[in-house]
Backbone as a printed PyTorch tensor [residue, N CA C, xyz], in Angstrom:
tensor([[[ 13.4400,  10.0560, -13.2950],
         [ 12.4830,   8.9960, -13.5320],
         [ 11.6190,   8.8550, -12.2770]],

        [[ 10.3410,   8.7030, -12.4870],
         [  9.4300,   8.5860, -11.3490],
         [  9.5210,   7.1850, -10.7420]],

        [[  9.0640,   7.0730,  -9.5290],
         [  9.0740,   5.7890,  -8.8220],
         [  8.2370,   4.7680,  -9.5840]],

        [[  7.0970,   5.2140, -10.1060],
         [  6.2000,   4.3270, -10.8510],
         [  6.9450,   3.6540, -12.0050]],

        [[  7.6190,   4.4620, -12.8280],
         [  8.3170,   3.9090, -13.9940],
         [  9.5280,   3.0910, -13.5820]],

        [[ 10.2270,   3.5110, -12.5510],
         [ 11.3870,   2.7510, -12.0740],
         [ 10.9390,   1.3460, -11.6510]],

        [[  9.8380,   1.2790, -10.8990],
         [  9.3350,  -0.0160, -10.4370],
         [  8.9810,  -0.9130, -11.6250]],

        [[  8.1880,  -0.4010, -12.5560],
         [  7.7160,  -1.2350, -13.6540],
         [  8.8300,  -1.6140, -14.6140]],

        [[  9.7680,  -0.7210, -14.8590],
         [ 10.8810,  -1.0770, -15.7440],
         [ 11.7630,  -2.1610, -15.1210]],

        [[ 11.8740,  -2.1540, -13.8060],
         [ 12.6750,  -3.1880, -13.1520],
         [ 11.9430,  -4.5300, -13.0570]],

        [[ 10.6720,  -4.5720, -13.3960],
         [  9.9330,  -5.8390, -13.4210],
         [ 10.1270,  -6.5690, -14.7490]],

        [[ 10.4890,  -5.8430, -15.7990],
         [ 10.5790,  -6.4220, -17.1480],
         [ 11.5330,  -7.6180, -17.2210]],

        [[ 12.7390,  -7.5680, -16.6470],
         [ 13.5990,  -8.7650, -16.7250],
         [ 12.9530, -10.0030, -16.0930]],

        [[ 12.2460,  -9.8220, -15.0070],
         [ 11.5540, -10.9500, -14.3760],
         [ 10.4720, -11.5190, -15.2760]],

        [[  9.7690, -10.6340, -15.9660],
         [  8.7450, -11.0990, -16.9060],
         [  9.3900, -11.9060, -18.0300]],

        [[ 10.5450, -11.4410, -18.5060],
         [ 11.2460, -12.1660, -19.5750],
         [ 11.6420, -13.5640, -19.1360]],

        [[ 12.1730, -13.6770, -17.9310],
         [ 12.5570, -14.9930, -17.4040],
         [ 11.3210, -15.8710, -17.2420]],

        [[ 10.2420, -15.3060, -16.7190],
         [  9.0100, -16.0750, -16.5380],
         [  8.4720, -16.5690, -17.8800]],

        [[  8.4610, -15.6940, -18.8780],
         [  7.9770, -16.0990, -20.2070],
         [  8.8360, -17.2290, -20.7630]],

        [[ 10.1620, -17.1150, -20.6190],
         [ 11.0470, -18.1770, -21.1090],
         [ 10.7560, -19.4960, -20.3980]],

        [[ 10.5530, -19.4450, -19.0950],
         [ 10.2320, -20.6680, -18.3460],
         [  8.8820, -21.2420, -18.7600]],

        [[  7.9110, -20.3620, -18.9670],
         [  6.5820, -20.8450, -19.3690],
         [  6.5980, -21.4360, -20.7710]],

        [[  7.3540, -20.8300, -21.6780],
         [  7.4750, -21.3910, -23.0350],
         [  8.1450, -22.7640, -22.9530]],

        [[  9.1960, -22.8750, -22.1340],
         [  9.8520, -24.1730, -21.9580],
         [  8.9210, -25.2000, -21.3460]],

        [[  8.1580, -24.7970, -20.3420],
         [  7.2110, -25.7200, -19.7060],
         [  6.1180, -26.1280, -20.6840]],

        [[  5.6890, -25.2080, -21.5260],
         [  4.6620, -25.5160, -22.5340],
         [  5.2120, -26.5170, -23.5540]],

        [[  6.4600, -26.2960, -23.9490],
         [  7.0550, -27.1370, -24.9910],
         [  7.4560, -28.5170, -24.4600]],

        [[  8.1750, -28.5670, -23.3270],
         [  8.7280, -29.8310, -22.8600],
         [  7.8690, -30.5460, -21.8240]],

        [[  7.0710, -29.8220, -21.0940],
         [  6.2550, -30.4570, -20.0560],
         [  4.7740, -30.4840, -20.4120]],

        [[  4.4570, -30.0400, -21.6010],
         [  3.0770, -30.0200, -22.1030],
         [  2.1440, -29.2020, -21.2180]],

        [[  2.6630, -28.1150, -20.6420],
         [  1.8160, -27.1960, -19.8900],
         [  0.9000, -26.4940, -20.8840]],

        [[ -0.3790, -26.4720, -20.5960],
         [ -1.3200, -25.8840, -21.5520],
         [ -1.0810, -24.3840, -21.6830]],

        [[ -1.4510, -23.8510, -22.8330],
         [ -1.3130, -22.4170, -23.0830],
         [ -2.1730, -21.6370, -22.0970]],

        [[ -3.3520, -22.1530, -21.7920],
         [ -4.2460, -21.5010, -20.8330],
         [ -3.5750, -21.3930, -19.4610]],

        [[ -2.9450, -22.4710, -19.0050],
         [ -2.2610, -22.4570, -17.7080],
         [ -1.0870, -21.4820, -17.7260]],

        [[ -0.3670, -21.4410, -18.8360],
         [  0.7600, -20.5090, -18.9560],
         [  0.2910, -19.0660, -18.8590]],

        [[ -0.7970, -18.7560, -19.5450],
         [ -1.3380, -17.3940, -19.5070],
         [ -1.8270, -17.0710, -18.1000]],

        [[ -2.4700, -18.0230, -17.4330],
         [ -2.9290, -17.8030, -16.0550],
         [ -1.7610, -17.5230, -15.1090]],

        [[ -0.6790, -18.2650, -15.2630],
         [  0.4980, -18.0360, -14.4160],
         [  1.0520, -16.6440, -14.6720]],

        [[  1.1340, -16.2400, -15.9430],
         [  1.6640, -14.9130, -16.2620],
         [  0.7610, -13.8120, -15.7050]],

        [[ -0.5380, -13.9710, -15.8470],
         [ -1.4780, -12.9790, -15.3000],
         [ -1.3540, -12.9320, -13.7750]],

        [[ -1.2180, -14.0880, -13.1430],
         [ -1.0150, -14.1250, -11.6930],
         [  0.2520, -13.3800, -11.2850]],

        [[  1.2980, -13.5260, -12.0860],
         [  2.5550, -12.8160, -11.8140],
         [  2.3560, -11.3060, -11.9270]],

        [[  1.6120, -10.8730, -12.9350],
         [  1.3290,  -9.4410, -13.0960],
         [  0.4960,  -8.9160, -11.9270]],

        [[ -0.4810,  -9.6980, -11.4900],
         [ -1.3030,  -9.2950, -10.3390],
         [ -0.4230,  -9.1710,  -9.0980]],

        [[  0.5110, -10.0950,  -8.9340],
         [  1.4580, -10.0250,  -7.8150],
         [  2.2410,  -8.7150,  -7.8630]],

        [[  2.7170,  -8.3330,  -9.0570],
         [  3.4680,  -7.0780,  -9.1990],
         [  2.6030,  -5.8670,  -8.8610]],

        [[  1.3440,  -5.8990,  -9.2710],
         [  0.4310,  -4.7880,  -8.9660],
         [  0.1850,  -4.7090,  -7.4630]],

        [[ -0.0270,  -5.8500,  -6.8190],
         [ -0.2980,  -5.8610,  -5.3800],
         [  0.9190,  -5.4550,  -4.5480]],

        [[  2.1090,  -5.7930,  -5.0140],
         [  3.3180,  -5.4510,  -4.2670],
         [  3.7720,  -4.0110,  -4.4780]],

        [[  3.2780,  -3.3540,  -5.5300],
         [  3.7240,  -1.9840,  -5.8080],
         [  3.5510,  -1.0450,  -4.6120]],

        [[  2.3730,  -0.9680,  -3.9770],
         [  2.2470,  -0.0390,  -2.8410],
         [  3.1780,  -0.3790,  -1.6770]],

        [[  3.4620,  -1.6560,  -1.5040],
         [  4.3370,  -2.0760,  -0.4130],
         [  5.7910,  -1.7120,  -0.7150]],

        [[  6.2070,  -1.9100,  -1.9640],
         [  7.6020,  -1.6950,  -2.3440],
         [  7.9040,  -0.2720,  -2.7960]],

        [[  6.8840,   0.5260,  -3.0390],
         [  7.0850,   1.8840,  -3.5580],
         [  8.0990,   2.6990,  -2.7600]],

        [[  8.0410,   2.7210,  -1.4220],
         [  9.0240,   3.5270,  -0.6820],
         [ 10.4710,   3.0880,  -0.9120]],

        [[ 10.6810,   1.8210,  -1.2170],
         [ 12.0360,   1.3150,  -1.4100],
         [ 12.5900,   1.6640,  -2.7860]],

        [[ 11.7450,   2.0310,  -3.7050],
         [ 12.1870,   2.4620,  -5.0250],
         [ 12.3160,   3.9770,  -5.0960]],

        [[ 11.9050,   4.6620,  -4.0460],
         [ 11.9580,   6.1280,  -4.0020],
         [ 13.1620,   6.5420,  -3.1710]],

        [[ 14.2870,   6.7410,  -3.8510],
         [ 15.4800,   7.1550,  -3.1250],
         [ 15.9540,   8.4930,  -3.6690]],

        [[ 16.4830,   9.2560,  -2.7830],
         [ 17.0370,  10.5420,  -3.1580],
         [ 18.5200,  10.4750,  -2.8340]],

        [[ 19.3470,  10.7660,  -3.8220],
         [ 20.7880,  10.6130,  -3.6550],
         [ 21.3190,  11.4390,  -2.4900]],

        [[ 20.7510,  12.6120,  -2.2760],
         [ 21.2680,  13.4620,  -1.2050],
         [ 20.9730,  12.8720,   0.1730]],

        [[ 20.0620,  11.9250,   0.2550],
         [ 19.7260,  11.3030,   1.5290],
         [ 20.3080,   9.8980,   1.6540]],

        [[ 21.0950,   9.4890,   0.6840],
         [ 21.5600,   8.1090,   0.6360],
         [ 22.4290,   7.7200,   1.8270]],

        [[ 23.1770,   8.6710,   2.3960],
         [ 24.1090,   8.3240,   3.4630],
         [ 23.6810,   8.8420,   4.8270]],

        [[ 22.4130,   9.2110,   4.9670],
         [ 21.9310,   9.7270,   6.2470],
         [ 22.0990,   8.6880,   7.3520]],

        [[ 21.9770,   7.4270,   7.0260],
         [ 22.0930,   6.3680,   8.0260],
         [ 23.4650,   6.3600,   8.6850]],

        [[ 24.4860,   6.9220,   8.0220],
         [ 25.8450,   6.9000,   8.5620],
         [ 26.0410,   7.8650,   9.7230]],

        [[ 25.2520,   8.9180,   9.7620],
         [ 25.4450,   9.9410,  10.7900],
         [ 25.2900,   9.3370,  12.1810]],

        [[ 26.2840,   9.5550,  13.0180],
         [ 26.2590,   9.0220,  14.3730],
         [ 26.8030,   7.6070,  14.5010]],

        [[ 27.0480,   6.9350,  13.3730],
         [ 27.5840,   5.5690,  13.4150],
         [ 29.0290,   5.5830,  13.8970]],

        [[ 29.4520,   4.4800,  14.4970],
         [ 30.8330,   4.3580,  14.9590],
         [ 31.6460,   3.5790,  13.9370]],

        [[ 32.8720,   4.0510,  13.7050],
         [ 33.7930,   3.4100,  12.7720],
         [ 35.1260,   3.2120,  13.4800]],

        [[ 35.9420,   2.3080,  12.9480],
         [ 37.2550,   2.0230,  13.5250],
         [ 38.3210,   2.4750,  12.5380]],

        [[ 39.3190,   3.2000,  13.0330],
         [ 40.3840,   3.6940,  12.1560],
         [ 41.2480,   2.5270,  11.6850]],

        [[ 41.5420,   2.5060,  10.3960],
         [ 42.3970,   1.4820,   9.8040],
         [ 43.8340,   1.9720,   9.6980]],

        [[ 44.0240,   3.2690,   9.8450],
         [ 45.3390,   3.8980,   9.8500],
         [ 45.1940,   5.1880,  10.6400]],

        [[ 46.2860,   5.7710,  11.0820],
         [ 46.1580,   7.0170,  11.8460],
         [ 45.4590,   8.1060,  11.0280]],

        [[ 44.5590,   8.8240,  11.6550],
         [ 43.8890,   9.9420,  10.9930],
         [ 44.6340,  11.2140,  11.3750]],

        [[ 45.3450,  11.7900,  10.3890],
         [ 46.1420,  12.9710,  10.6910],
         [ 46.2160,  13.9120,   9.4910]],

        [[ 45.2660,  14.6020,   9.0750],
         [ 43.8710,  14.5600,   9.4960],
         [ 43.0350,  13.6010,   8.6590]],

        [[ 43.6350,  12.9810,   7.6070],
         [ 42.8700,  12.0650,   6.7580],
         [ 43.4100,  10.6560,   6.8620]],

        [[ 42.5360,   9.7080,   6.5820],
         [ 42.9250,   8.3120,   6.5590],
         [ 41.6910,   7.4610,   6.3210]],

        [[ 41.8520,   6.1610,   6.4630],
         [ 40.7380,   5.2470,   6.2220],
         [ 40.1540,   4.7280,   7.5310]],

        [[ 38.8260,   4.5750,   7.5080],
         [ 38.1150,   3.9660,   8.6290],
         [ 37.2680,   2.8290,   8.0890]],

        [[ 36.9540,   1.8770,   8.9510],
         [ 36.0820,   0.7680,   8.5630],
         [ 34.7350,   0.9850,   9.2220]],

        [[ 33.7010,   1.0740,   8.3880],
         [ 32.3340,   1.2940,   8.8510],
         [ 31.4680,   0.1760,   8.3000]],

        [[ 30.9080,  -0.6360,   9.1850],
         [ 30.0660,  -1.7780,   8.7960],
         [ 30.7640,  -2.6640,   7.7630]],

        [[ 32.0540,  -2.9020,   7.9750],
         [ 32.8010,  -3.8080,   7.1060],
         [ 33.3330,  -3.1910,   5.8300]],

        [[ 33.0970,  -1.9100,   5.5890],
         [ 33.5760,  -1.2480,   4.3770],
         [ 34.5670,  -0.1540,   4.7280]],

        [[ 35.5820,   0.0130,   3.8690],
         [ 36.5630,   1.0710,   4.0700],
         [ 36.0560,   2.3780,   3.4850]],

        [[ 36.2090,   3.4500,   4.2480],
         [ 35.8090,   4.7870,   3.8160],
         [ 36.9480,   5.7530,   4.1040]],

        [[ 37.1440,   6.7190,   3.2180],
         [ 38.0900,   7.7950,   3.4750],
         [ 37.4390,   8.7070,   4.5020]],

        [[ 38.2170,   9.0780,   5.5110],
         [ 37.6740,   9.9180,   6.5790],
         [ 38.6130,  11.0850,   6.8470]],

        [[ 38.0220,  12.1420,   7.3450],
         [ 38.7790,  13.3330,   7.7160],
         [ 38.3120,  13.7520,   9.1010]],

        [[ 39.2650,  14.1570,   9.9300],
         [ 38.9170,  14.5940,  11.2780],
         [ 38.1700,  15.9180,  11.2340]],

        [[ 37.2040,  16.0710,  12.1260],
         [ 36.4830,  17.3380,  12.2520],
         [ 37.4660,  18.3960,  12.7510]],

        [[ 37.1640,  19.6430,  12.4750],
         [ 38.0450,  20.7390,  12.8860],
         [ 38.2400,  20.7230,  14.3950]],

        [[ 39.4860,  20.9540,  14.8000],
         [ 39.7980,  21.0060,  16.2170],
         [ 40.1430,  19.6610,  16.8320]],

        [[ 40.0160,  18.5790,  16.0710],
         [ 40.3240,  17.2460,  16.5960],
         [ 41.8160,  16.9520,  16.4530]],

        [[ 42.3580,  16.2370,  17.4380],
         [ 43.7590,  15.8100,  17.4090],
         [ 43.8680,  14.5000,  16.6310]],

        [[ 45.0850,  14.1550,  16.2260],
         [ 45.3410,  12.9150,  15.4950],
         [ 44.7700,  11.7150,  16.2570]],

        [[ 44.1710,  10.7920,  15.4990],
         [ 43.5890,   9.5800,  16.0860],
         [ 44.4170,   8.3910,  15.6090]],

        [[ 44.9590,   7.5830,  16.5260],
         [ 45.7810,   6.4360,  16.1130],
         [ 44.9440,   5.3020,  15.5130]],

        [[ 45.6490,   4.3720,  14.8770],
         [ 45.0100,   3.1980,  14.2750],
         [ 44.3050,   2.3710,  15.3510]],

        [[ 43.1160,   1.8460,  15.0170],
         [ 42.3760,   0.9700,  15.9180],
         [ 41.4400,   1.6840,  16.8730]],

        [[ 41.3970,   3.0040,  16.8240],
         [ 40.5120,   3.7730,  17.7030],
         [ 39.1170,   3.8710,  17.0930]],

        [[ 38.1240,   4.0550,  17.9460],
         [ 36.7440,   4.2260,  17.4930],
         [ 36.4470,   5.7100,  17.3280]],

        [[ 35.8280,   6.0510,  16.2020],
         [ 35.4180,   7.4330,  15.9280],
         [ 33.9460,   7.4300,  15.5480]],

        [[ 33.3200,   8.5950,  15.6120],
         [ 31.8990,   8.7300,  15.2840],
         [ 31.7560,   9.6070,  14.0420]],

        [[ 30.8710,   9.2180,  13.1340],
         [ 30.6450,   9.9710,  11.9000],
         [ 29.7960,  11.1930,  12.2160]],

        [[ 30.3260,  12.3680,  11.8890],
         [ 29.6330,  13.6360,  12.1270],
         [ 28.9310,  14.1470,  10.8750]],

        [[ 29.5510,  13.9100,   9.7070],
         [ 28.9870,  14.4080,   8.4510],
         [ 29.4860,  13.5320,   7.3100]],

        [[ 28.7750,  13.5870,   6.1900],
         [ 29.1700,  12.8830,   4.9810],
         [ 29.2700,  13.9210,   3.8780]],

        [[ 30.4630,  14.0450,   3.3020],
         [ 30.6980,  14.9940,   2.2110],
         [ 31.1150,  14.2030,   0.9810]],

        [[ 30.1450,  13.8580,   0.1370],
         [ 30.4330,  13.0110,  -1.0170],
         [ 30.8010,  11.6260,  -0.5200]],

        [[ 32.0420,  11.2030,  -0.8230],
         [ 32.5220,   9.9030,  -0.3560],
         [ 33.4740,  10.0420,   0.8250]],

        [[ 33.5530,  11.2220,   1.3910],
         [ 34.4310,  11.4980,   2.5300],
         [ 33.5920,  11.6120,   3.8010]],

        [[ 33.9980,  10.8890,   4.8360],
         [ 33.3160,  10.9780,   6.1250],
         [ 34.0600,  11.9630,   7.0140]],

        [[ 33.3240,  12.8210,   7.6860],
         [ 33.9200,  13.6940,   8.6940],
         [ 33.6660,  13.0290,  10.0370]],

        [[ 34.7470,  12.7710,  10.7740],
         [ 34.6280,  12.0000,  12.0110],
         [ 35.1880,  12.7690,  13.2030]],

        [[ 34.7770,  12.3260,  14.3770],
         [ 35.2130,  12.9100,  15.6450],
         [ 35.3350,  11.7600,  16.6480]],

        [[ 36.2530,  11.9150,  17.6100],
         [ 36.4030,  10.8960,  18.6610],
         [ 35.1590,  10.7780,  19.4830]]])
C-alpha cells in the first residue's frame, strides 16, 4: 500500500467521529447545516495541509524498523550464556551474545550490534 493511501485510509475513522459529533451538534445544539459543512470542509483542508508534513511518518519499511536499536545500551535481565533477556528502553528482548563473547552476568550493560528478527545480537 502506498503512503498516500495509507494516510487517507487512516483519516476515515476521524471523519466518522467528526460527522457523528456534527450530527449530534446539529440535532441537540441547533448547529446549522451550513456551519456543520464548513467545519467538515475545514477538517478536510487540515488533512490536506498536514499530509506533506506527516508523509514521512507514514512511510515505514519493515526492514528498517529496528535500525534505531543499533548501538543502544541494554541491561541483562538474566545471564547471557549465550542467550537470555535484556531490557532495552523498558522492554524485554531476547538477546544472543556476538561470536567470541564470554558469558555476561545479570545486571551488566551490553551494546546492541545487530537485530535479527526479534533477536538482538549484543556485545559487552
